[in-house]
N, C-alpha and C positions, 0 to 999 in steps of 0.2 A: 507493499499501498503507499503510495506514495506520504511524503510529508504535505500540508498544507502550509505555501508560506505569502506570508503577510505582506503586503508592501512598501517596496524596495527602496528605503530611504538611508542612504547611504554618502558621507567625506569623505574624503584626499587628507590626505595628511601628506608630505615628505619631509626629513631627519636631512640634513649634513653633516659630511664626513668629523671628525671630530679630532678624530688619532689614538680612537680606541674602538671605538663603534662605525667601522665605518658605513654603517646605514646601507641605503643602493643609494647612485646618479643620477636614474635617471627613471625610476619607477617607484610612485606610491603607491604607500600601507594604500587600503582600500578597511573601510570600516561601511560595516552592513548594518545597523541600527532595527535592531527590535526583526527582523527578517525570518527568527528560525519560534512561529509560533508558541510562547513554552504550555503553551499548556495543550501541542500537537506536536508532541518532537522527546522524544526521548534521547538516549547514546546509542543501538541501537539504526534508532532509524535516522538518529546524526550520520554514522559511519556510511550507513548505503547512501544515499542523497553525494555526499564525498565520493563516493568509492563511481558507482553508477556516474558521475565526472571525471573523471580520472583521481582522482586523487584518491591514495591509495597509504600502506606505510603508517597509520596510524594509532591512535596512544590513546588512553584511557585517563583522565589526572587533574593537576592546577596548573599554577605557570610558579618557572620560577624564581624565588627569592631575587635572584641574584641579575645582570645587566647579563644581557648573552646574545647574542647572534647565533645564524647559523650560515655561513657561507658558501656552501652549495646543491640550495636547495632551498623556495618559498616551500612557507608556510601557514594553512587556515586554522582556525583556531575557534572552532565555533563550539560558545557559554550556552548547552545543557541543562546548566543547575546553579539557581548565587550568582551572589554578585563579583564584581572582584575592581580595585584599582590598579591599576597597569602603566606603569610607561613606558613609548614609545618612546625610539629613538636618540636612546641614551640618557645618562643623567642629566646634559643640556634640552629633552627633548620633550614630550606634550604631555603630562597622563588625565586616560580618561578610563571614567565608567566604564563598565558591561557588567552586559547581566543580564538573568539566559534570554534566548531569541538570539542574543549580536553574535557577526562572525565577523572578526578582521580575520585577511591576508596579505602577510610580508609580507615582503620585495626577500626573495636574500640580498645579507643583509644588513636587516636590520633589527635593530637589538628593542628588548620586550624584560621586564621586570614584573613579577607581580606586589604590587608596597600594601597592599594591604586585602583580604579577602573573607568571604565569608562562612565556617565553616563545612557548607553544604556546598563548595565551588564546583563543578565537574564540568570538563574543558576536552574534547573534544579531538586534538591534532593530527593531522594530513601530508603531504606533501601531495604533488603532480607526475607523476604519467613512472612516478619507480622511482621517481630521485634518491638518492642516499644522500641527508643531510651529517653535521658532520654539527658540534657545538662549541663556541665561542665566548672567552671572560674579556674580551677586548686588551690583552696583553699586545700593546707594544708591542715586541719582536710578529706574531703573528700579522699586521697590520700588512703588513705586502703584500703575501701570500691572498688574507684572503678575498684584498682588493680584488685582484688577479681572480682569484672563483668568482666572483659576484659576475665576473664579466661575460664567464660563458657560459653560466644558468641560462638557457631559454624559455621563451616567455609561457606557456601553460596552453596547450589547447581549450581549456573548457573550464570554464569561472568555477570552483569546489561545488557552491552555491547555485546557480542558472544557466551551466552548459553554456550551450554556445549562444543561447540571449543574456545572459548575463552581459555585467560596460567592463565589467577585467581587461578583456581583449579587445575593445573598443581602449582606454583606457592604455593602457603597458605596447598595446602597438603604433597609437600618436607615435 
């Protein structure tokens, strides 16, 4: 049974390289607000939605409480239960309130850190097209290698929520 989606309300966030967290020089983070109807979504349904759109290799958990990023893969975070305050873009980035039903699509290199969360937080994470992800913590010694990795990560074929009808391809291929 397909997930019933709410009307798309989204935002784009871009962040500069701070010398530790490279972020992504060309692709913005996409934040879909309340797109997964909390009354109509479960962890399994969210995983199936992402997988149906080519985003797999996923996990169920929370978000690390330390700044980190992935240089070899894009990542989608679907909030299926609870709430969290998450800083995107590194220490000088932007802190956003995420709640059940929100989806964040992070281009490779985008820093993220959980500042606080409710005790019932459940996040579904996934990666496009079988991409293998690394986890880096902003060590300046890994910066140049991370930037090179990020430049090689291709734009995914499908939006993890809306497939070929989502804004990801239009925005990330612009």
